[in-house]
N, C-alpha and C positions, 0 to 999 in steps of 0.2 A: 116381562118378568123383571123384578127389581132385585138388585144386589146391594146389601148394606154391609159396611165394615166399620170398625172403630180404629182410632189412630194408633192402637198397638200393633197394626200391621206394618207400619213404617214405610208404606208406599208414598211416593211424592203426590202432592195435591194435584199436580198437572195430570198424572196418570188417572187418578180417580175422576177428575172432571172430563177428560177425553173419553173415558170408557163408561160414563153414566153410572158410576158407583157412588152411592150416598154415604157420607161420612158421619159417624157419631164420634165427636172429639172428646177425649178424656181431658182432664183439667190439670193445669200446672199452676202452682202458687209460688210466686217469686216476688220478693220485696213487698209482701203484704197485698199483692194484687193477683187476682185469678185470671188465667188466660186459657182459651180453648186451644188445645194442641193442634198444630198444623195451620189452623185458621187465624189465630191471633198472636202466635209466637213461633219464632224460628229456632230450631234446636241449636244452631250455632250460638245464639244469645244465651241459651241455657248452659252450654259448655263453657262459655266465657265467664259466666257468673260463678260456676263451680270452681274454675281456676282461680277466681278472685276470692275464694273462701266462703261463698254463699252456699246454702243447702236448700235447693228447691224442693217443694213437697208436691205430691200428686194425688189426685182422687179420680174415682170412676166417673163415667158419663153421668150427668145429672139425671135423676129419675124423672123429673118434670119434663126434661128435654126428650127423653126416650118415650114417655107416655104421649106427648104431643105428636111425635113422629109416627108412632104406631097408629094413633087415631087417624092421622092424615092418610097413612098408607091403607088402612082398613077401608076407607071410603073409595079407593081406586078400583077395588075388586080384582086387582092383579095378584099373581103369585109372587112370593118373595123369599129370599134366603139371607140371613144375617150370619156372616162368618166372623166369629168372635175370638178375641184375644184370650189366652188361657185363663180359665176360671181359678186356677191356683195362684195367679199373679194379680188379678183384679176382680172386683165384685160386679163388673159391668155385665158379664154373661148372666148372672143370677137376676140382676135387676131387669135386664131386657126380657127374660122369660116371664118374670112376675108381671111386668107391665103388659106384655103381649097377652097373657092369660086374662088380665083385667079387661083389656079392650075387647077380647074375644067374647066375653060374656054378653056384650051388647051387639057384637058383630060375629055371629057364629060361623059365617062363611069365610071369615078372614083366614088366609092361608100363608102364614109366615113361619118358616122353619128357622130355628136358631141352632147353630152348630158351635159347640165348644171345641175349638181346634186343639186346645192344650199346646198351642204353639205361640211363639212370641216373635216380634220384629218381622224380618223378611221370611221367617219360617211360615208365619201366617200370611205374609204378602204373596208368597208363591202359590199358596192355596187360593187366594183371592184371584190371582191372575188366571189360574186354571178355571175357576168358576166363570170368569168373564169369557174365556175362549169357548167353554161349553155352551154358555148362553147364546153367544154370537153364532154358534154352529146350529142353534135351534133346539137344543136339548131341553126337556122339561125339568121342572124344579125337583122332582123326586130323583131323577137320574143324576142331576147335578149334586144333590145332597149325598147320594150313595158314593159318588166318585170323590167328592171333596173330603168326606169323612175318612175314606180309605187313604187318600193322599196325606191328610193331616196326621193320621196314625203312623205313617211311615216317614215323617219329617224329622231329620236329624239337625240338631243345633250344636255346633262346636264354637266356643268362644273363649277369649282371654280378655282380662281387664287389667288396667294399669294399677288399680288399687281396690282390693276387695272391701275396704272400709265403706265405700259408697253403698254396696249391696247389703252389708251388715247393718248399716244405719236404717235402711228401709225394711229390715227384717227379711231380706231375700236369701241371705245365707247366714250361717251361725257366726258368732263372734270369734270362735276358735278357728274357723276356716279363714277368717279375715286376718287373724294374727299370723298364721303361717304364710299367708299370701303376701304379707307386708315385709317379709324378710328381704334382705338386699338382693335386688335384681331377680327375685323369684317371680316367674310368670305363672299364675294359676291357669289351668285349663278346665273349663266347665262344660257341661251339656245340660239338656233338658230331659227330665225323666218324669213321666206321668204329669207333665205340665209344670213341674217345679225345677228351679235352678239347682244343679248339683255339682259341686267341685269334684273332679275326678283325679287330677294329677297336678304336679308342680314341676316346672322346668326352669332352669337358669338361663334367662335371656330369650329375646324374641325369636331368634333363628331356630332355637331348639323347639320352642312351642309351635312354630309354623311347621317344622319338619314332622312333629308328632301329629298335628292336625291332618297333614297329607297321608300319614300312615293310617290314621283312623278312617279317613275318607276311603282309602283303598280297602280296608278291612270291612267296613260297614256299608259302603255305597253300593247301590244297584246299578251297574253299568254307568258309572259317573260320566263317561264320555258321551253318552246319549242324553244327558240331562241339561236342564237350565239350572245353573248354580247361582246362588245369591250371596253377596258379601255386604254386611253393614258395618259402619264404623262410627266411632265417637269422635268426630272432627279430626280424623287421622287419615286423610286421603292417601298420603304416601305409603302408610302401612297397608291400606286396602289394596293399593296398586301392586305392592310387593307380593302380597298374598295371591292376588289375581294372577300375576306372572308365574308364580310357582305352580298354581293349579292348572293354568293353561299349558305349561310345559309338560306336566306329568300326565294329565288326563285328556286334554283337547276337548273340553265339553262343547255342547251345542251352542251355549251362550253363557256368559258370566255377567251378572248385573251387579252394580255397586251403588248403594244409596247410604246417605247419612242416617244414623239412628235418630228417631224422633225424640221430641222433648220429654215425653213421659218416661220411656225406657231409658233415655239418656240421663235423666235425673237420678236414676238408681244405679246405672252401670258406670257412669262417669266418662270423662274424656279418655281417649286412647283405647277404648274398647274395640275389639275386632272380632267379628263373628262370620261363620260360613254355614250355609244351609244347603242340604241336599237330601235325596231320598235314599232310605236304607233298603236292605234286602228282605226285611221281615214280610 
C-alpha cells in the first residue's frame, strides 16, 4: 500500500524517505525562480529571505506533476491513500481529486483515496505518521482512511506569529486582524477552524501567549499526557524548546516532536511562528 503526502505536512524529507512516503512538493517562487518545497529549497533560506525584506510566493502542486504521478501509481495495481494539506489553504486537494478521476477513467480499478485533512503543518504531519504506523501494522486502506479522517477531525492547531502582516498579504487572515496584531509587543493567538486560520485572542508578550496555549491545551486536549505532541517553528528553535519545556513540565506527554516549518507555510506565516498540535476531546 502506498502513502502520498504534500509538503504542507512539514515532516522532514528524511522521515518521508525512511518510511516510504511519496512526496508531492508545493512550489515556492523566490527571486523570480521556482523551487519544489523540501526537494529544492530549505525553509531556512526562505526565512532569511523574508528577514531581508523579500516576499516569497507559493503555489499548489503542479497539475502535470500530479497527473503523471497518478498515472504511474495506477499501473502498479496497489491501494493508495493521499493525505492532503487543508483544501481551505491550498488548491492541491482539489487538483489531486480531479487528476485522480481523470486517470481512473482509463484505469477503473485504480484505488486511490484522497483525504482532505483540513489540517496544516505538523497537524497534517501527525496524521501522516499515524497512517504510516497503521500501514506498517498491516491495516488495509479502508481502515486507515477511517482512522485518519477521525484523527484529522480532532486535530487542534494553536499558533502565534511574530507579524500577522505575512498572513494578511497572502490572504490567510483579514487586514483588520493584521493591524491589531501589529500593535506593540502584541502576540496574536490563532487556531484552525474548518481548515481555515482564525485569530482568537491577543496577548502582550510571548510568556503570556505560551501560558494561554497551555491553558487551551488543558481545556481542549484529550488526555494530553498520553499523546504525541508536535511543535513547529519559523526558524526559532529557542522558542520551540521553551514551549516544549513548558508542555513537558505540565503534561508529561508520551513524546514531543519539534520540526521547522516548511518553505510554503513559512512563506505565509513568517519567521518567529510557533505552533503546537494535539488531539482534542471532540
